[in-house]
N, C-alpha and C positions, 0 to 999 in steps of 0.2 A: 340516780339510784340505778345500779344497772339488775338484771334479771340472774335468778339462779339458774346455772347449767345444768341440765339434765345430767343425773347420774349415770354409769354405765362406760362400756368402753368406747372410744370414739372409733367410726369407722377407719378403714386403712387409709381408702382413696383420700380421706379430709388432708394427710398429708401430701397429698398430688400437688402440685403447682399448675398453675396454667399451663407454662411450658411444658411440663410434661404431660398434661392432657390433649395439649394441639399436638405435641411429637408424635403422640399414639393415635389419635385421630385421623390426621395427616398420613401417618405411614399405611395405616389399614387400607383408610382410601386410593392412596395413589397404586396400592398393591390390586386392588378390584378394579379401578379403571384402568390399570395398564393391561391386565388379562382383558377386560371388555375391549378397551381399544386398540390391541393385537386382533381382537377376532372382529372389531368393524374395519380397521383398515385392512383386512384380509379380503373381506365382503366387497369393501368399496373396490379395492382394487382387482376382484374377479370380474364384478358390474362392470368396470371400465374395459378390462380385455376383452370380455365378450360382447361390449359395446362397437370397441374399436374393430373386432372381427367382422360383425353383421353390416357394420356403417362403411366400413372401408374394404371389406373383401366381396360379403355375401352376397348383400344387394346390390352392389356396383356390378357384380359379374354376372347376376341374372338379368341386369338391363342390358348389359352388353350384350349377351347370346340373343337376346330380344331384340335388339338392334341389327346385329349381325342376320337374324332371320330376316327382317324388314328389308336390309340392303339386296340378299339373294334372292328376295321374291320381286324386288323392284328391277332387278339385272333380267329375273326368268321373263318379268311383263312387257320389259322394254323389248327383248331379243324377239319373244312372240309376237309382239304387234309387228314390229320391223318386218318379220319373215311375213307373216298375213299381208301385209299392206305395201312394203316396198317402201315406206317412206323414214326419212332421214329423221324426221323429228319425233319419232316414237323411240330412238335409241338414247334419248334423255333420261332417263329413269336410269337407265343401263349404265349410262357414265357415272351419273352420281352415286348410282348403287357400288359401282367398283370401288371408289373412294371411301365412301361408309364400311365397306366390307375391310378395306386393309385400316382403318380405324380402330372399328371394332375388335378384329381379327389381334391385333398389337395390343390393346388394351384388356382384352381379354386373357391373352396370353401371360400378360404382368400379373394380372389378378389371379389366377390359377397355378403360379410358378409350385405352390406349395402343397396341389391338391392331385393326386395321380390319377384319380378319376377323371377329374375335370380335363385333365391335360389328354386324357386317351379319348374321352367325348369330343373336343375340340380338334382334336388331330384325325377325328373319324370326318367332323365334318368338313373339315377345311380340305381334305383329300377328295370328299365327294364332290365340294364345291368346284376342284380344280378339274377334276374328271367331267364334270357337265359343262364346262367352260371352255375346256378345250374340246371334247366333242360337237359341242352344239354353238353354245353364244358366242367365241371369238371366231369360226367360221361364218356364221352369219352374218354376223358384224362386221366383219372387215371384208363379206361379198358386196360386188355392188347390188342395186334395188334391184334389177332384172335377174339376178341368180341368186340372191336372198330367197325369195319366195320358192325355188325350186328345192335349195338347199333345207330350211326351214321343212318343207314338206317331205323330204326324203329322210330325215331324220327325226322327226316328229315321235315316232313310238318309244324310239331309245331315249330322245330327250326327257319325255313325260316320266318314265322307267326310273332315270337316273334322277331328277328330281324330286320325284315321289319318296325314293331311300333317301336324299338329302332333307326331306324335311322329315322323315321318320327320326332321323340321327338328331336335326335339330331337337323334337320334340323329345326324348329322351334327355337329349344336351339339360335343355332347359328345366324336366321334371329332376335330375339328379341335382342340380343348382338350386331350384326350387325347395326340395328334401333338405339340401345341407342350410338353406337360408331358415325354414324352419325348425330344424334341431337347434339353431343356433337364436331365434325368438325365445324357445322352450326354456334353452340353457341362461337367457336373459331375466325371464320371468323369475326361474327358480335364484339367481344369484340376485336379483333386487328384491324377494320377497326376504333373502336373508341378510340384506343388508338393511330392509328396514326392522326387520326383528332386532337386529343387533345392535341398530341407533335408537330402538326404543327402549330395548331394555339399558341401553346406554344412559338414555334420557330420564329412564325412572329411578335409577342408578343415584343419579345425579342430584334428581329429585329430592330423594330419601336422604343422601348425604346434608343436601341443603337445611332440609327439615330438621335433622340428627343436631348439625352445626349451629342454625340457630337456637334449636333450645337447649343445649348444650351451654351456648355463650349466653341466651338469655338466664337460666338456673347459676351458671358458675362466674359468670363475667360482669353481663348487664345489671342484671340485680344487685349486685354487693358493690360494685362501682356507682350505681344509683342512691343506695345508702350513704356512701361515703361522699357523693356528690352533695346531697341533701345535708350531712353534719357540716361540711366544707362549707357551704354555704351560710347555715346559721354562725358559724364562726366569723365568715367573712361580713356577714349583717351587725356585728357586734357584740354578737353574745359568746365572748371568750371562753365562761364558764362551760360552755357545751362540752361535753366527752363525745370522742369518735370512737366508735367500737367497730370492729370489721368482722365480715363474715366471708364466705366462699373457700376458692383453693387458699394454700397455704401463703404465696406470693401475696396475694390479695389482704390478708389478713397482716402481713408485716408492713404492705403499705398502709394500711389503718394506723398501724402500730407507728411508722414515721410520721406519718399526717398529725397524730397524737402527741407526738413528741414536740415537732415541729408548733405546734399549737400552744406548747407548753412554752417555748421559748420564746415564743412571739410576744407571749404574756408578759415574759420577764422582760424583753428589750421593746415593749412598748411605750414604754412611760421616757425609757432614754432616748429612744426615736425623734418622739415628740421633743423633746429637748432639743434634740443636736438640727431639726428642722425648723425650730425659732430660731435659734442662734444663727442658722444659716439663710434663714431670710432678714436678719436686721444685719447682717454683713453684705449681703447683696444689694440690701437697701443702701446701707452707708458707700459701698463701694461707687453704687449709680449716683449719690449724692458727690462724691470725691471726683468721679469724672465730669461728671457736669462744671464743679467748681475747677477744675483745672483747664478745662475749654474756657471758661470765661476769664479765668488768672492770663493764660496765656494771649488772648483777644485785647483785653484790657492793659496788659502789659506792653504786648508791643505798639496797643494804638498811643498808651501815654508816655511811652519814651520817644514818639514822633517829635512832639515840640521841643522838650528839651536837646534832644539831638538834632534837631535842625538849628538851634541854635548856634549850637557848640559848632557845627560845620558852617553855618554862614557865618561866624566871625573869625574861624581858622583861614577862611577863605578871604575874607576879608583884610586880616591879618599879611596873607599872603600876596595879595596885589599891594597892598601900603609900604609895606616894608621889606618885601622880598627885594635881594641884592643891595639891601643898605644895611645888612646885618655882615656877621662871618658866614663863612659856607657849614660849618657845625650847625648854626641857627636855622638857615636856609632849610637845610635836611631835615632838623626836626618840625618846621613847619610841614615841609611836604609830608611828614610822618603823621602829621596829626590832620591833615586834609585826608590824605588817604583811608586814616582809620576811621572819621568821622563817614566818610563816604562809604565802606563799605559795610559799616554798621546800620546806615542809614539804608543799603540793600536788603542787608540780611534782616531788618524789623520788618519791610515791605514784603520779603519771603516769607518770612515767619506769620505776618497776619494773613497774609492769602491763603497759605496751609489752614491755618486756624479755621477760617472761612468754608472749606471745602465740606458739604455736607449741612452745614450751617447756616449760615448768611445766605447763600446761594443753594434753595431747593426747589426750582420749579421744573418740575419734567413734562414739558410739553415734546410736539413735534418737531425735530430739531433736521433740518436738512444741510447735513455734513458738506457737500459740496458749498454752500453759502459760508459755511465754519472754515473751510481750508481756504476760500478764496479771499476772504478777512483776514485769518490770519498769517496767508504770502503777503496781503496788503502790507500787514503791519511790519513785516520785517522785509520788506523790500529791498530798505537801505543794506540789509546786511546782504541779502543774496546779489544785490548786485556788486558789491564789494568784492567780495570772493567769487563770484563768477557761478556761482549754484545754479543747479538745473533739478528745477521741480515737476515731477512726472505725478500721477496718480489715475488710479480706475475709477469710472462713474461712481461715486461714493451715495449709500443707500439715506433713509431718513429713519430716526431713529428716535425712542423717546429720551429724553436727559434733559439735563441744565445746560442751556448754549451758552451762560458764562462758562462753567467748568469743564465742558468738551472745549471750547476756544483755547483755554488752558492749558489743556491737555496737546492738543496741536500743536499749539505757540513753543512751548516746552522741547516736544520731542524733535520739531522742524529746525529750533535752533538750535538743540546739542548736535544734530546731525551736520549742521553748518560749522558749527562754533569747533568740534573735534573732526576736522577734514583734515585729509593727508595732507603733508606740504610740498608732495611728488605730482598730486591731480586735482584736478577741480571738483567740488563737489559735485556728487549725484544722489539725489534723493529720490526715491518712488515711495507712494502710498497705494498701498495693494489691499483688495479686499474680496471675499469670497463667502457664500454661504455655507452654513457647516451645521446641519440640523436645525436646531431653533438657538443657533448663536449665527452675528456676526462676526468674523473672523478676520482682523485688520492686522496690518503688517507697515511700518515702516523701516525702509531700507537703504543704508546709505552706504558708500564705498570710502569711509573714514579711516580712524585709525582703530577701530574696533575695541573689543572688551576682554581683557584678559580672560581664562574660565573661572579662575578661581576668585573674580568679581564680578559674576555675572548676578549673584543674589545679593551682594551688598550694595551694589549702585542703588537700590531701592531704599537705601536705610537712610535715614532722617543723617543730613551731614556728611553724608559719607563722600568722600573726596578721593578720587585715585591720580591727580596731579596736582601739584602746587598753585597758588595763585597768580604767581610770577608766570608760570607756564598756558594757562586757562584759566579766565576769572572767572566766578561764580562763587553759590555760596553753598553748595551740596543738596540742594533743595529740591531742584527740581525734578528728579524722576520719582522720588520720594511723594511729591504733589502727584505726577500721573499716579502712581500706583493708588494713592487716596482716593482719587477721582474715579479711575476704572473700577476699583472695587465698592466704591458708593453707587455707582450704576450698575451693578449685580455682574460684573467680568471679574478675568485674570488678566494679569500683565506679566510679562517675563523676556527674559533675551534668548534668542534663537541660536541655540549652541550649533547647529547644522552650518548656518552663516559663514562664509570668508571669500575674503576677505570684506573689510569693513563691520556695520553691525547693523541687525533685523531685530528690532522690538517688536515684540506681535503681540496682541491686546484681543479682548472679546467683548462683545456686548450682547445683550437676548435680541432675539429679532422678536419684535414688538410688531403688535397688528397695528401697523400705521399705512398709510397709501403712498408707496414706495417701490418704483421699480427693480427689480431684482438685477443687480448690476453683473451677477454669475450666470 
């Protein structure tokens, strides 16, 4: 029973959908954040600019000015010591000071290239330093020890006045650079405060928007969806008569209406679905039973045909041996046809029996050393290999989990096919390759035989599919079909490699199980 809705006009916003609410809210939020973001970006850029000027120009300029003063003071100390004592060792600070002066002057010139007052201060300092060096430092440092004292004494007053003027110029230079650095620090503090205020306002706006979005989503989306979810759970729990009412924005109410229509449709289809499922279960069980019976029939039929066929084959061969040549030529031909037909039927029944046993009789998965399997296979085919002059090569093979009998059948069919379908103009060359590919072993059996035409690369794995007459190549057409069944039974895939020529390359995979084997790759 549903409640009566209150009378009166419905608010206009009740016709708004969730998308409209979100579009409006996102538009307002983006506008505010764009304005605040622009202000914050400008503040950050300004702070970065001031910081760069302070770190890369003002502070290094003051440091280089102090370094320049220290270099000139060292020069004056060295020259004065040499002028008083005549000892050459006193010129060491002077020599080092000249090098420091050049380095400091070059760096300072680069740093104050865009500051007219700083360039003027530097010009004055370098001019006074050059004058002092010309009038006193160079004459004294270049004079012999005996004359150095006399030269220093004679020019002592002039040297003192010149160097005092140089000291005053360097002091003014450093004061100017310190003032400029202080101004840059003040600008940095102002920019930092503006940046922090901008980021704080942006953060506050983001928090406010987040709170509004959270509350709006709770009231307009979360609560209606929660009610809808609870009602849907009631229906999912089996109470299909429970009606579903919608609240919130128009699209959510429409969604609730659609879910309610779906509920009604589900109620209508429930009985039909249950009946259909029951029928499908019965058909699946019947199909499983039919497949089992077919497998058993194939095995029993091929097995029970062995004895009468053996009798037919034995007596036709006996007839051929006893009466061969005693009857006319046509009778001998008929007897040959009968013997050949019985032998072919015997081979076909044996192959069918082996095919029906794959995955049913032999199903013992153990760790199988494929090196040993290949060795036994080559021994079993040794007569054919020797007669054809075939060469069998192989990579080091791993150990896999599988049935040893079935894996032996797989390799025997692949190797015998490579030898059987050899090219008449060259002896057969067969190579068994293997490589690790992720969680799989990828095997290849490559030969230089007559190959397989592209249009038959899928058909060769079909049961009884032959590409040649029995007179050209003997066989029943079961070999590759049995290989496919063995590989798929072990969880792999098998196919003809279309990119290999001449000859044939059969590629198949096995899962790389956790067995103790050395990785040949």
